[in-house]
Every structure is written in C-alpha cells, then in structure tokens.
C-alpha positions as CSV (number, residue, x, y, z in Angstrom):
1,M,-9.8,-6.2,20.5
2,I,-6.2,-5.0,19.8
3,A,-6.2,-1.2,19.9
4,L,-3.0,-0.1,18.2
5,D,-1.4,3.3,18.3
6,L,0.4,4.7,15.3
7,K,3.7,4.4,17.2
8,D,3.1,0.6,17.5
9,V,3.2,-0.1,13.8
10,R,5.9,-0.1,11.1
11,F,4.6,1.3,7.9
12,L,6.2,-0.3,4.8
13,S,8.8,2.0,3.1
14,N,7.0,1.8,-0.3
15,S,3.6,2.7,1.1
16,V,3.9,6.5,1.0
17,A,1.2,8.2,-1.1
18,D,-1.9,6.0,-1.3
19,D,-5.1,7.9,-0.2
20,F,-6.8,4.6,0.3
21,G,-4.6,3.8,3.3
22,R,-1.1,2.9,4.3
23,V,0.2,-0.7,4.6
24,F,2.1,-1.8,7.7
25,S,3.7,-4.8,9.3
26,Y,2.7,-6.0,12.8
27,E,3.9,-9.2,14.4
28,D,5.2,-10.4,11.0
29,Q,1.7,-10.0,9.3
30,I,0.7,-7.5,6.7
31,Y,-2.2,-5.0,7.3
32,R,-3.6,-1.8,5.8
33,M,-5.0,1.1,7.7
34,I,-8.0,2.4,5.7
35,S,-8.3,6.2,5.5
36,P,-11.6,7.3,7.1
37,E,-12.9,8.9,3.9
38,K,-12.3,5.6,2.0
39,E,-14.1,3.3,4.4
40,S,-17.4,3.2,2.5
41,L,-15.6,2.5,-0.8
42,C,-13.5,-0.2,0.9
43,R,-16.5,-2.1,2.3
44,E,-18.3,-1.8,-1.1
45,M,-15.2,-3.1,-3.0
46,L,-14.6,-6.1,-0.7
47,G,-18.2,-7.2,-1.4
48,A,-18.0,-6.7,-5.2
49,D,-17.9,-9.5,-7.8
50,F,-14.7,-8.4,-9.3
51,F,-12.9,-8.5,-6.0
52,R,-14.2,-11.9,-5.2
53,K,-13.1,-13.2,-8.6
54,L,-9.6,-11.7,-8.4
55,S,-9.2,-13.3,-5.0
56,D,-10.5,-16.7,-6.1
57,L,-8.1,-16.7,-9.0
58,G,-5.1,-15.8,-6.8
59,Y,-4.5,-12.6,-8.7
60,I,-4.6,-10.6,-5.5
61,P,-3.7,-11.6,-1.9
62,K,-6.5,-13.0,0.3
63,T,-7.9,-9.9,2.1
64,V,-10.3,-9.6,5.0
65,I,-11.4,-6.9,7.5
66,E,-9.5,-7.5,10.7
67,E,-12.4,-7.3,13.2
68,N,-10.2,-7.7,16.3
69,M,-7.9,-4.8,15.5
70,T,-8.2,-1.0,15.2
71,I,-5.9,2.0,15.0
72,K,-6.8,5.5,16.2
73,A,-5.8,8.2,13.8
74,D,-6.9,11.9,14.1
75,N,-9.4,10.8,16.8
76,H,-11.0,8.3,14.4
77,D,-11.0,4.5,14.8
78,C,-9.8,3.3,11.4
79,I,-10.8,-0.1,10.0
80,I,-7.9,-2.5,9.3
81,L,-7.5,-4.9,6.4
82,K,-5.4,-8.1,6.8
83,H,-3.6,-9.2,3.7
84,E,-2.1,-12.5,2.8
85,K,1.7,-12.2,3.1
86,C,3.6,-12.6,-0.2
87,P,7.3,-12.7,-0.9
88,D,8.7,-9.3,-1.7
89,T,10.4,-9.2,-5.1
90,R,10.9,-6.1,-7.2
91,Q,10.8,-5.5,-11.0
92,H,14.5,-4.9,-11.2
93,E,14.9,-8.5,-10.1
94,W,12.7,-10.0,-12.8
95,S,13.8,-11.7,-16.0
96,F,12.0,-11.3,-19.3
97,E,9.5,-14.1,-18.8
98,M,8.7,-12.9,-15.3
99,F,8.2,-9.3,-16.4
100,K,6.0,-10.4,-19.3
101,S,3.8,-12.5,-17.0
102,A,3.5,-9.5,-14.7
103,V,2.3,-7.3,-17.6
104,I,-0.2,-10.0,-18.6
105,L,-1.5,-10.2,-15.0
106,L,-2.0,-6.4,-15.0
107,L,-4.1,-6.6,-18.1
108,K,-6.1,-9.5,-16.7
109,V,-6.8,-7.7,-13.5
110,K,-7.8,-4.6,-15.4
111,S,-10.2,-6.6,-17.6
112,I,-11.9,-8.2,-14.6
113,C,-12.2,-4.8,-12.9
114,N,-13.8,-3.3,-16.0
115,E,-16.5,-6.0,-16.1
116,D,-17.8,-4.8,-12.8
117,G,-17.4,-1.0,-13.4
118,Y,-14.0,-0.6,-11.8
119,D,-10.6,0.3,-13.2
120,L,-7.0,0.8,-12.1
121,K,-5.5,4.2,-11.3
122,D,-1.9,2.9,-11.6
123,Y,-0.4,1.2,-14.7
124,H,3.1,0.5,-13.4
125,L,4.4,-2.9,-12.0
126,G,5.4,-1.6,-8.6
127,N,2.1,-3.0,-7.4
128,I,3.0,-6.6,-8.4
129,T,5.2,-9.2,-6.7
130,F,5.6,-12.9,-7.2
131,K,4.4,-15.7,-5.0
132,G,6.5,-18.6,-6.3
133,N,6.1,-18.6,-10.1
134,K,2.8,-16.6,-10.0
135,P,2.6,-12.8,-10.2
136,V,0.2,-11.2,-7.6
137,F,-1.3,-7.7,-7.8
138,I,-0.9,-6.5,-4.2
139,D,-2.2,-3.0,-4.2
140,I,-6.0,-3.1,-3.7
141,G,-5.8,0.7,-3.2
142,S,-5.3,1.0,-6.9
143,F,-8.9,0.0,-7.6
144,V,-11.2,2.9,-8.5
145,K,-14.6,3.4,-10.1
146,S,-14.3,3.4,-13.9
147,N,-14.5,6.7,-15.8
148,G,-15.3,5.1,-19.1
149,N,-11.9,5.5,-20.8
150,S,-10.7,2.0,-19.9
151,N,-9.2,1.0,-23.3
152,I,-6.9,4.0,-23.8
153,M,-3.2,3.3,-23.2
154,N,-1.6,6.0,-21.1
155,D,2.1,7.0,-20.9
156,E,2.6,5.1,-17.6
157,F,1.6,1.8,-19.2
158,F,3.7,2.4,-22.2
159,T,6.8,3.4,-20.2
160,A,6.5,0.9,-17.4
161,C,5.1,-2.2,-19.2
162,L,5.4,-2.1,-23.0
163,L,8.6,-0.2,-23.5
164,P,10.8,-2.7,-21.5
165,L,9.3,-5.6,-23.5
166,L,10.1,-4.0,-26.8
167,L,13.6,-3.2,-25.6
168,W,14.1,-6.9,-24.6
169,R,12.6,-7.9,-28.0
170,D,15.2,-5.8,-29.8
171,G,18.2,-7.0,-27.7
172,E,18.6,-3.6,-26.1
173,Y,19.6,-5.1,-22.7
174,F,21.5,-2.0,-21.4
175,L,18.6,0.4,-22.1
176,N,16.1,-2.1,-20.8
177,R,17.9,-2.5,-17.4
178,C,18.0,1.3,-17.1
179,V,14.3,1.5,-17.6
180,V,13.2,-1.3,-15.4
181,S,15.6,-0.2,-12.6
182,D,14.5,3.4,-12.8
183,N,13.0,4.7,-9.6
184,T,12.9,8.4,-10.5
185,H,9.2,8.5,-11.0
186,Y,9.0,8.5,-7.2
187,S,11.2,11.6,-6.9
188,F,10.8,15.3,-7.4
189,L,14.2,16.1,-8.9
190,I,14.3,19.1,-11.3
191,P,14.5,19.1,-14.3
192,F,12.3,16.0,-14.4
193,Q,12.2,13.6,-17.3
194,Q,10.6,10.2,-17.5
195,A,11.5,7.5,-20.1
196,S,8.3,8.5,-22.0
197,D,9.8,11.9,-22.5
198,S,13.2,10.7,-23.7
199,A,14.5,9.9,-27.2
200,I,14.5,6.2,-26.8
201,V,10.7,5.8,-27.1
202,G,10.2,7.5,-30.5
203,K,10.8,4.4,-32.7
204,Y,8.6,2.2,-30.5
205,K,5.6,4.6,-30.6
206,S,6.0,4.8,-34.4
207,Q,5.5,1.0,-34.6
208,L,2.2,1.1,-32.9
209,S,0.4,2.3,-36.1
210,E,1.4,-0.8,-38.0
211,T,0.7,-3.5,-35.4
212,P,-2.7,-5.2,-34.8
213,E,-2.3,-4.9,-31.0
214,C,-3.6,-1.3,-31.4
215,N,-7.3,-1.6,-32.0
216,P,-8.4,1.1,-34.4
217,D,-11.9,1.1,-32.9
218,T,-10.5,2.9,-29.9
219,F,-9.4,5.9,-31.9
220,K,-11.8,8.8,-32.1
221,N,-12.5,9.8,-35.7
222,K,-11.0,13.3,-35.3
223,W,-7.6,11.7,-34.5
224,R,-7.4,9.4,-37.5
225,K,-5.8,11.9,-39.9
226,V,-3.6,13.3,-37.2
227,F,-2.5,9.8,-36.3
228,K,-1.6,8.9,-39.9
229,K,0.2,12.2,-40.4
230,C,2.3,11.7,-37.2
231,F,3.8,8.5,-38.5
232,E,4.4,9.9,-42.0
233,V,6.4,12.6,-40.3
234,F,8.3,10.1,-38.2
235,H,9.3,8.0,-41.2
236,V,11.1,11.1,-42.7
237,K,12.8,11.5,-39.4
238,E,11.2,14.9,-38.5
239,K,10.7,15.3,-34.8
240,K,8.3,18.2,-34.6
241,R,5.2,16.1,-33.7
242,K,4.3,15.0,-30.2
243,Y,3.0,11.4,-30.4
244,K,1.7,11.0,-26.9
245,S,-1.4,13.1,-27.6
246,V,-2.7,10.3,-29.9
247,P,-5.0,7.9,-28.1
248,V,-3.7,4.3,-28.7
249,G,-5.5,1.2,-27.6
250,L,-4.1,-1.1,-24.9
251,P,-2.4,-4.1,-26.4
252,S,-4.2,-7.5,-26.1
253,I,-2.9,-10.2,-23.9
254,A,-2.4,-12.4,-27.0
255,K,-0.1,-9.8,-28.5
256,I,1.9,-9.3,-25.3
257,S,2.3,-13.1,-25.1
258,Q,3.8,-13.2,-28.6
259,I,6.7,-10.9,-27.7
260,Q,10.0,-12.8,-27.3
261,R,13.3,-11.4,-26.2
262,K,16.2,-11.4,-28.6
263,Y,18.7,-14.1,-27.6
264,L,22.3,-13.0,-27.1
265,P,25.0,-15.7,-26.5
266,T,26.9,-15.6,-23.2
267,D,30.0,-17.3,-21.9
268,R,27.7,-19.5,-19.8
269,E,25.7,-20.8,-22.7
270,F,27.5,-24.1,-22.9
271,Y,27.1,-24.8,-19.2
272,H,23.3,-24.2,-19.1
273,N,22.7,-26.2,-22.3
274,N,24.6,-29.2,-20.8
275,H,23.1,-29.0,-17.3
276,P,19.3,-28.9,-17.8
277,I,17.0,-29.0,-14.8
278,P,16.9,-32.7,-13.8
279,E,14.3,-34.9,-12.1
280,N,17.2,-36.3,-10.0
281,Y,20.6,-34.8,-9.3
282,E,22.8,-37.2,-7.4
283,R,25.5,-34.5,-6.6
284,Y,23.1,-32.9,-4.2
285,D,21.9,-36.0,-2.3
286,R,24.4,-35.8,0.5
287,V,24.2,-32.0,0.8
288,V,20.4,-32.2,1.2
289,E,20.8,-35.0,3.8
290,L,23.2,-32.9,5.8
291,I,21.0,-29.8,5.6
292,R,17.9,-31.7,6.7
293,H,19.9,-33.0,9.7
294,H,21.7,-29.8,10.9
295,C,19.2,-27.1,9.7
296,A,15.9,-28.9,10.4
297,D,14.2,-25.8,11.8
298,A,14.9,-23.6,8.8
299,S,11.7,-22.6,7.0
300,T,13.1,-20.2,4.4
301,L,16.1,-20.5,2.0
302,T,18.2,-18.2,-0.1
303,D,20.2,-19.9,-2.7
304,I,23.2,-17.9,-4.1
305,A,24.1,-18.4,-7.7
306,G,21.3,-21.0,-8.1
307,N,21.8,-21.5,-11.9
308,E,18.6,-23.0,-13.2
309,G,17.3,-24.1,-9.8
310,Q,18.6,-27.7,-9.6
311,F,19.5,-27.5,-5.9
312,C,16.4,-25.5,-4.9
313,L,14.3,-28.2,-6.6
314,C,16.0,-31.1,-4.9
315,L,15.8,-29.5,-1.4
316,S,12.2,-28.4,-1.8
317,R,11.2,-32.0,-2.5
318,C,12.9,-33.3,0.6
319,M,12.3,-30.5,3.1
320,T,9.3,-28.4,4.0
321,L,10.2,-24.8,3.2
322,E,7.7,-21.9,3.1
323,R,9.7,-19.8,0.7
324,I,12.9,-20.1,-1.4
325,F,14.7,-17.2,-3.0
326,M,16.9,-18.5,-5.9
327,I,19.3,-15.7,-6.8
328,E,21.1,-15.8,-10.2
329,N,22.6,-13.2,-12.4
330,D,22.2,-15.1,-15.7
331,E,18.9,-14.2,-17.3
332,D,18.8,-17.4,-19.5
333,A,19.1,-19.5,-16.4
334,I,16.4,-17.5,-14.6
335,D,14.0,-17.7,-17.5
336,K,14.5,-21.5,-17.8
337,A,14.0,-22.0,-14.1
338,F,11.0,-19.8,-14.0
339,S,9.4,-21.5,-17.0
340,Y,10.1,-25.0,-15.5
341,F,8.7,-24.1,-12.1
342,N,5.6,-22.7,-13.8
343,R,5.0,-25.7,-16.0
344,N,5.4,-28.0,-13.0
345,N,3.4,-25.9,-10.6
346,I,6.2,-25.5,-8.1
347,T,4.9,-22.7,-6.0
348,N,7.5,-22.0,-3.2
349,I,10.5,-21.1,-5.3
350,N,10.9,-17.4,-6.2
351,T,13.4,-16.7,-8.9
352,V,15.4,-13.5,-8.4
353,F,17.4,-12.0,-11.3
354,T,20.2,-10.0,-9.7
355,S,23.8,-10.1,-8.5
356,A,23.9,-11.6,-5.1
357,M,27.1,-9.7,-4.3
358,F,26.0,-6.3,-5.8
359,P,22.2,-6.1,-5.8
360,L,20.9,-2.8,-7.2
361,Y,20.0,-1.3,-3.8
362,G,22.8,-2.9,-1.9
363,E,22.3,-4.0,1.7
364,Q,18.6,-3.0,1.6
365,D,18.0,-5.7,-1.1
366,V,20.3,-8.2,0.7
367,R,18.2,-7.9,3.9
368,R,14.9,-8.2,2.0
369,L,16.1,-11.4,0.3
370,S,17.5,-13.0,3.5
371,S,16.3,-16.3,4.9
372,D,16.8,-18.8,7.8
373,L,19.4,-20.6,5.6
374,V,21.7,-19.3,2.9
375,V,23.4,-21.7,0.5
376,A,26.3,-21.0,-1.7
377,L,27.4,-24.1,-3.7
378,A,30.1,-24.2,-6.4
379,V,30.5,-20.5,-6.5
380,T,33.1,-19.2,-4.0
381,H,36.1,-20.4,-6.1
382,H,34.8,-18.4,-9.1
383,L,34.3,-15.3,-7.0
384,I,37.7,-15.6,-5.3
385,L,39.9,-16.9,-8.1
386,S,38.3,-15.4,-11.2
387,Q,36.6,-12.2,-9.9
388,H,39.2,-11.6,-7.1
389,F,36.7,-10.9,-4.3
390,H,38.1,-10.7,-0.8
391,I,37.0,-13.7,1.1
392,S,36.1,-11.5,4.1
393,F,33.6,-9.7,1.9
394,L,32.0,-12.9,0.7
395,F,31.4,-14.1,4.3
396,E,30.1,-10.6,5.3
397,R,27.5,-10.9,2.5
398,L,26.6,-14.5,3.4
399,S,26.1,-13.4,7.0
400,M,23.7,-10.7,5.9
401,Y,21.7,-13.1,3.7
402,T,21.1,-15.5,6.6
403,N,19.1,-15.2,9.8
404,K,20.6,-18.4,11.3
405,Y,22.3,-21.0,9.1
406,V,24.9,-21.1,6.2
407,C,25.9,-23.9,3.9
408,V,28.9,-23.1,1.7
409,E,31.3,-25.1,-0.5
410,F,35.0,-24.7,-0.6
411,M,36.6,-26.0,-3.8
412,P,40.1,-27.1,-2.8
413,L,41.2,-27.7,-6.4
414,G,40.0,-24.3,-7.5
415,L,38.8,-23.8,-11.1
416,W,38.9,-27.6,-11.8
417,D,36.9,-28.7,-14.8
418,G,36.8,-32.4,-13.9
419,H,40.1,-33.1,-15.7
420,S,42.5,-30.3,-14.9
421,A,42.8,-26.9,-13.2
422,P,45.1,-23.9,-13.2
423,P,47.4,-23.9,-10.2
424,V,45.9,-22.2,-7.1
425,P,47.7,-19.6,-4.9
426,T,49.5,-20.9,-1.9
427,W,47.1,-19.0,0.5
428,Y,44.1,-20.7,-1.1
429,N,43.7,-23.7,1.2
430,E,41.3,-25.3,3.7
431,D,42.9,-23.7,6.8
432,W,42.6,-20.2,5.3
433,F,38.9,-20.8,4.3
434,T,38.0,-22.3,7.7
435,R,39.6,-19.4,9.6
436,H,37.5,-16.8,7.7
437,F,34.4,-19.0,8.0
438,Q,34.7,-19.0,11.8
439,M,34.9,-15.2,12.0
440,H,31.2,-15.1,11.0
441,F,29.8,-18.6,11.8
442,R,30.1,-21.3,14.4
443,L,31.1,-24.4,12.5
444,I,28.5,-27.2,12.9
445,H,29.7,-29.7,10.3
446,K,32.5,-30.0,7.7
447,E,32.6,-32.9,5.2
448,Q,34.4,-33.8,2.0
449,I,31.6,-34.4,-0.5
450,D,33.8,-35.2,-3.5
451,L,37.3,-34.5,-4.9
452,N,36.7,-30.8,-5.3
453,S,34.0,-30.1,-2.8
454,L,34.4,-29.5,1.0
455,L,31.1,-28.6,2.5
456,Y,30.7,-26.3,5.5
457,I,27.6,-25.9,7.6
458,G,27.5,-23.3,10.3
459,E,25.3,-21.1,12.5
460,K,25.5,-17.3,12.5
461,L,27.5,-15.8,15.4
C-alpha cells in the first residue's frame, strides 16, 4: 500500500474547484483524490450502467479505484481513482472540425447519462481533450444525479458550445477566436461579463426560434407567447427584452453535424490544394530513416508547422510513437489532417491549431506540447527571411519543445520555389546556422537531403 501525503503529489493546475475531488499527477500517472463526502456517490457511479457504457465506447478515460494507494486528508483516508492518461490539448488549440466533434461528444455523453438517471453539471468544453482524433470527456466529477430538466439549454452550453459554431458558420473568425480563447469565466474580475451577456449573441439567439434544432415540445405553454413576442421585438431591433429567460431545447446531434464553417481564402490555399495528404511521400524517406537511426528511443514527437500531417503520417508508419503533436497555424490544413486521420483511424496523432512560436499562453503551452523529439522541416527559412525572426529565438523555442532530440532543416537557397529564389543575405549561410544550432544542441548528424535542404539532428544540451 502506497500511503501518500498531500505534499507528495502535484495537483493539476486546472483542477481547482471540483467538490468531487482534485486531480493530481504522481510518477507520470493521473489520479483523483475523492472527497470524503463523495465516496458513496463515486462507488455507486463507477458501478452504474452509464459509466460502463461511456468507458466501453472510449468517451471517458478508463478509470478504476486504485486499491494500493491512499491519501490522508483531514485525518481521513481518501480513496484514489486512477485515470487513463490522455494527451492534453485545450479548446483554443482546436480547429472547427475538432471543436464540432467535441460538442457532439458532449451531447452523446449527456444522452447516455440521462438514460441512467444522471446528468452533467458543466456544459463547457474544458472537460474535453483529444486522444488522437477522438475527443474524450475527462471530468467524471461532472456527473450528477439528474434533476429532470435535462433538455433545457443553459447559457453555458450556448456560450461555450453553440455560439462558437455559429460564429465559424458566419465567417466571424476574429470574434470566434476571442470566444474560444476566453478564460475569464474562471476569474472574479469586476465588472464581470460573459459572452452570453454581450451584444454579439443577440442575433444568434433570435435565430433559434426559426430552426428545427429547437424542439418546441421542450417549451412550457406559458412561455410560448413570450417566446414569440421576444423575436418580434428583435426583428424591429428593439433591445428591451431579455432572451435568456426563455427555455430553449438543446440542439440535436444531427443539427450540430450540419453546421459548416464559412470558407475564407488564404495565401496558403494553393499550397494545400496541390499538396494533399499522400499515401507515400518520397521527400521524407531519408529524413525518417535518419530519425529512426539517431533518435530510436524517442517515444513522443512534436512537429512544428506540420501542414496537413504528411511527415507525421510517414514517421508514425515507420516508428513506434506513443503520441504525436502536430502543430499548425493554418485551420484549413488542420481540418484536412484531422478529417483524414479520423477517416483512416490514425489514433496517435493529435492535431494542434496554434502558432508554434506564439501560442496563446506562451511558455506554459510550449512546455505542455513538448516531446522527446521536435521536428521543424521546411519552415526556418520562412520564419527568418519572410517573418524576420531572430534565429536565436527560433532555437530557444525548439529547445523548449524538446526533452531530448531536435531535427531541423536549413534551406541554403532561402525562399526557393523549385525554379528560382530571391537573393539571400550574406549572413544567411550554413556556418551561421550551425553556430546557432550548437548553442542549444549537440550536433549528432548533418546531411544534405536535396538541393535546398540541409538536415540537422541534435541532442539538447
């Protein structure tokens, strides 16, 4: 029996206010210390049909009572749950297709809970992560006994789930990123305003009266006239009514599935349309061979600027990797990769929609997305020559993304398109790149892969 003391464990930073019990990490495994007053509910829940079904479907992590571990808190020996460990991705790193699949999972989990007399107390997506291409609901502390109002959509679901999808649908990308990246619902700043209180939600709530996704059977009769009047008022642009008092039914999974994001052209559209995800990609054959030889003990990978996942796919077929983070800041590329991996049941590649150089929460996100091996192919020349990043900053970032190995390309011809290139500065040369590389990494191998590719493999100093 392992008897832990509270000082022996590291509670997760986002496990702060759950009366069911806090989640902690111990020896690289994930556990939950159950609050004494919730022990009976916990044991009952783990034996319930809904919990078994969710686990069998892979909708929640595999969870068991850890019989060989206990923690003493307030003179009470708390029971410990052991959870299957899942990759940690956050909703501000999800593309449209990822976000939509997370919302659909939330509705599926809720439906299965309701069948067995349980419900969810939280309707945000902070309780969901991705295991490869599959969303997973990770907060079993969110399960509660149902109070009978399971079909009414609350403001949290509207703001956290439905509003972002509607903003994507209408091409409101800036507003959407503000909403999905918002973390103020965890704060206590005054004056306090959520997205559901702001002006941007008015037109979307007005549309709910005209869409089949809102089931009229869920409306109480006394609300029907009020509901109709509210939207008559809206259409003449008066703003004296408060819509959130009107009970609206949860949208169906079928209706959520039908929502599509509005396509906006980008300067990378031509590249992605002409470089689809392949079954074979000869350019990477030698790179994969060298990584397998020099980085054989790496079990996790972070791929910087992974486009649509071509390299991740090639390496995952030739090397046993527990988990891959493929980071890309082009949403079209992420959506195509995510959909491809989903269709082909590729389960160890996690797509991450963010800027590798400037993730939303800076170094905190970089460390969370780090791996045994970081790869940056065909990207440093763009960052240095087009975006004017200091090379020292690039290697500082790469060093933070890796626990051990790095594989990075230097493009000696610069912004070469296969036929020609603008002239490169005199300082932009192999010696300069090597010198900066060796400030952060021990050079293991260097090789000319093709005319405009010099590959460096190194170990973190």
